C-alpha positions as CSV (number, residue, x, y, z in Angstrom):
1,A,-24.4,13.3,-42.5
2,L,-22.2,15.6,-40.4
3,R,-25.0,16.3,-37.9
4,S,-25.7,12.6,-37.7
5,S,-22.0,11.9,-37.1
6,E,-21.9,14.5,-34.3
7,I,-25.0,13.1,-32.6
8,K,-23.4,9.6,-32.6
9,F,-20.2,11.0,-31.2
10,R,-22.1,12.9,-28.5
11,Q,-24.0,9.8,-27.5
12,L,-20.8,7.7,-27.3
13,F,-19.1,10.5,-25.4
14,S,-21.8,10.7,-22.9
15,L,-22.4,6.9,-22.5
16,M,-18.7,5.9,-22.0
17,P,-18.3,4.2,-18.7
18,E,-14.9,5.9,-18.2
19,P,-14.2,9.6,-17.6
20,I,-13.5,11.5,-20.8
21,T,-12.3,15.0,-21.6
22,L,-12.1,16.9,-24.9
23,A,-9.7,19.8,-25.0
24,D,-8.4,22.1,-27.7
25,L,-4.7,22.3,-28.6
26,T,-4.1,25.1,-26.1
27,G,-5.2,22.7,-23.3
28,R,-8.6,24.4,-22.6
29,I,-11.2,21.8,-21.8
30,F,-14.0,21.9,-24.4
31,D,-16.2,19.2,-23.0
32,V,-16.4,16.4,-20.4
33,N,-18.8,13.5,-19.8
34,E,-20.7,12.8,-16.6
35,K,-18.2,10.2,-15.4
36,F,-15.5,12.8,-15.4
37,C,-17.7,15.1,-13.2
38,E,-18.2,12.2,-10.8
39,L,-14.5,11.5,-10.6
40,S,-13.3,15.0,-10.2
41,G,-16.2,16.3,-8.1
42,Y,-16.7,19.4,-10.3
43,T,-19.8,20.2,-12.4
44,R,-19.5,20.3,-16.1
45,H,-20.2,24.1,-16.0
46,E,-17.2,24.5,-13.6
47,I,-14.9,22.5,-15.8
48,I,-15.6,23.9,-19.3
49,G,-13.0,26.5,-20.3
50,K,-10.5,25.5,-17.6
51,T,-7.1,23.9,-18.1
52,P,-6.3,20.5,-16.6
53,L,-4.0,22.2,-14.1
54,E,-6.9,24.4,-12.8
55,I,-9.0,21.3,-12.0
56,G,-6.3,19.4,-10.1
57,F,-4.2,17.5,-12.6
58,D,-0.6,16.9,-11.5
59,P,1.5,19.8,-12.8
60,D,4.8,17.9,-12.5
61,R,3.8,15.4,-15.3
62,R,1.7,17.7,-17.5
63,Q,4.6,18.7,-19.8
64,E,5.7,15.1,-20.2
65,F,2.2,14.2,-21.2
66,I,2.1,17.0,-23.8
67,N,5.5,16.0,-25.2
68,T,4.5,12.4,-25.6
69,L,1.2,13.4,-27.3
70,T,2.9,15.9,-29.6
71,K,5.6,13.4,-30.6
72,S,3.4,10.4,-31.4
73,G,-0.1,11.8,-31.7
74,E,-1.3,9.5,-28.9
75,V,-0.7,8.5,-25.3
76,N,-1.3,5.1,-23.8
77,G,-1.4,4.4,-20.0
78,F,0.3,7.5,-18.9
79,E,0.1,7.6,-15.1
80,A,-0.6,10.9,-13.4
81,G,-2.1,12.4,-10.3
82,L,-5.4,14.1,-9.9
83,T,-6.6,16.0,-6.9
84,A,-10.4,15.9,-6.7
85,R,-12.5,18.8,-5.5
86,D,-12.8,17.3,-2.0
87,G,-9.0,17.1,-1.7
88,S,-8.6,13.4,-2.2
89,K,-5.6,12.3,-4.2
90,L,-6.3,10.0,-7.2
91,T,-4.0,8.0,-9.4
92,I,-5.2,7.8,-13.0
93,L,-4.0,6.4,-16.3
94,L,-4.4,8.6,-19.3
95,F,-5.2,7.4,-22.9
96,A,-5.2,10.2,-25.3
97,R,-5.6,10.8,-29.1
98,L,-5.5,13.8,-31.4
99,I,-8.8,13.9,-33.3
100,E,-10.2,16.2,-36.0
101,I,-13.6,17.8,-35.6
102,R,-14.8,20.3,-38.3
103,D,-11.2,21.0,-39.5
104,D,-10.0,21.6,-35.9
105,F,-7.8,19.3,-33.9
106,F,-8.7,18.3,-30.3
107,T,-7.3,16.1,-27.7
108,L,-9.6,13.3,-26.6
109,T,-8.5,11.8,-23.3
110,V,-9.9,8.8,-21.6
111,L,-9.1,8.4,-17.9
112,H,-8.9,5.2,-15.9
113,D,-8.9,5.5,-12.1
114,V,-6.4,3.1,-10.6
115,T,-6.3,4.6,-7.1
116,D,-7.7,1.6,-5.3
117,Q,-5.5,-0.7,-7.4
118,R,-2.3,1.2,-6.4
119,R,-3.4,1.1,-2.7
120,L,-3.9,-2.7,-2.9
121,E,-0.5,-3.1,-4.6
122,A,1.1,-1.0,-1.8
123,R,-0.6,-3.2,0.8
124,L,0.4,-6.4,-0.9
125,A,4.0,-5.2,-1.1
126,E,3.9,-4.3,2.6
127,A,2.4,-7.7,3.4
128,E,5.1,-9.5,1.4
129,K,7.7,-7.4,3.2
130,M,6.3,-8.4,6.6
131,E,6.2,-12.1,5.5
132,A,9.9,-11.9,4.6
133,I,10.6,-10.3,8.0
134,G,8.6,-13.1,9.7
135,T,10.6,-15.7,7.8
136,L,13.9,-14.0,8.8
137,T,12.7,-13.6,12.4
138,G,11.8,-17.3,12.5
139,G,15.2,-18.4,11.3
140,I,17.0,-16.1,13.8
141,A,14.7,-17.3,16.6
142,H,15.6,-20.9,15.8
143,D,19.3,-20.1,16.0
144,F,18.8,-18.3,19.4
145,N,16.8,-21.3,20.6
146,N,19.7,-23.6,19.8
147,I,22.1,-21.4,21.7
148,L,19.7,-21.1,24.7
149,S,19.3,-24.9,24.8
150,A,23.1,-25.3,25.2
151,I,23.1,-22.6,28.0
152,L,20.2,-24.3,29.7
153,G,21.7,-27.8,29.5
154,Y,25.1,-26.8,30.9
155,A,23.5,-24.7,33.6
156,E,21.3,-27.6,34.7
157,L,24.3,-30.0,34.7
158,S,26.4,-27.5,36.7
159,L,23.5,-27.0,39.2
160,L,23.6,-30.7,40.0
161,K,27.2,-30.4,41.2
162,A,26.7,-27.1,43.1
163,D,26.0,-27.0,46.9
164,P,22.4,-25.8,47.6
165,G,22.5,-22.4,49.2
166,S,25.9,-21.5,47.8
167,K,26.5,-18.4,45.7
168,I,27.3,-20.5,42.7
169,Y,24.0,-22.4,43.1
170,N,22.1,-19.1,43.3
171,H,23.9,-17.8,40.3
172,L,23.1,-20.9,38.3
173,N,19.4,-20.7,39.3
174,S,19.4,-17.1,38.1
175,I,20.9,-18.2,34.8
176,L,18.2,-20.9,34.5
177,K,15.3,-18.5,35.2
178,A,16.7,-16.0,32.7
179,T,17.2,-18.7,30.1
180,N,13.7,-20.0,30.5
181,R,12.3,-16.5,30.1
182,A,14.3,-16.1,27.0
183,R,13.1,-19.5,25.7
184,D,9.5,-18.5,26.3
185,L,10.1,-15.3,24.4
186,I,11.6,-17.2,21.5
187,Q,8.5,-19.5,21.4
188,R,6.3,-16.4,21.2
189,I,8.3,-15.0,18.3
190,L,8.1,-18.4,16.5
191,A,4.4,-18.5,17.0
192,V,4.0,-15.2,15.3
193,S,6.4,-16.0,12.4
194,R,4.9,-19.4,11.6
195,H,2.3,-19.5,8.8
196,V,0.3,-22.5,10.1
197,E,-3.0,-22.9,11.8
198,Q,-2.7,-22.6,15.5
199,A,-4.4,-25.0,17.9
200,K,-7.5,-23.5,19.6
201,K,-7.9,-24.0,23.3
202,P,-9.3,-22.1,26.3
203,I,-6.9,-19.5,27.8
204,R,-6.7,-17.2,30.7
205,V,-6.9,-13.7,29.3
206,E,-4.6,-12.2,32.0
207,S,-1.8,-14.4,30.9
208,I,-2.1,-13.1,27.3
209,V,-2.1,-9.5,28.7
210,D,1.1,-10.3,30.6
211,D,2.7,-11.7,27.4
212,V,1.6,-8.7,25.3
213,V,3.0,-6.3,28.0
214,S,6.3,-8.2,28.1
215,L,6.6,-8.2,24.3
216,M,5.8,-4.5,23.9
217,R,7.7,-3.2,26.9
218,A,10.9,-2.7,24.9
219,S,9.2,-0.7,22.2
220,L,7.0,1.6,24.4
221,P,8.3,4.9,25.8
222,S,9.0,4.8,29.5
C-alpha cells in the first residue's frame, strides 16, 4: 500500500502542469518535476541537493517565506523573484505545504510563473498614465487655444487701424504669425490627445516631417 501510494505521488508530481519542488526542512531540494527544470533552466541532476538560494531564488524574501511556512504550515500566493540559469528575471507565486513522507516532513512547493502577467500590468499602468496625461494635455491645450483666440482677434482688429508699412503694422503682423504658429501647434497637441478615429486623407509626407521636427525640436539636444 505504501509503495502504491508513493507511485501515485510520483506520477502526480511528474505530471503536474506547474513547477514543483520537494525540499527537506533544512531547505535542501529533494526532488523537482520537469516543469521546474524548464522554468529554471537547470537539469534535475544540477538541482537536487541544492538550496533555493543556490539556484536563483530571491534571497531577500527567503526568510519571510520560511517564517510564514513555519507559523501556519502553509504558504499561499507568496510573490518572489527567481533568476533563471540564462539570467532572465522571473516573478513567481509560491504555494507551499508541509507534508509527511515516511515519518519525515518535507516542504512541497508549487510555483506559478506570473512574469508575463506582471509585465502586462506594468504596461497597462503606463498606458493608463499616458492616457491621463493626454487628457490633462487636451484640457490645457483648450485653455491655451482660448487665450490665443483672444490674442489673434485683438491683433487682427488692431491691424485694421494700423498704417501699412508702419512699425506697429509690422509688429502686429509678427504677433499674428506667431499666434497662428502657436494655434497650429495646439491643434497638433489636441490631435494626439483625442481618443477618436481620425479622418483618413492623402497627405504630403514632407509636411508631416516638418511637423515632427517642429514638435521634437524642443526635446532634442542641440
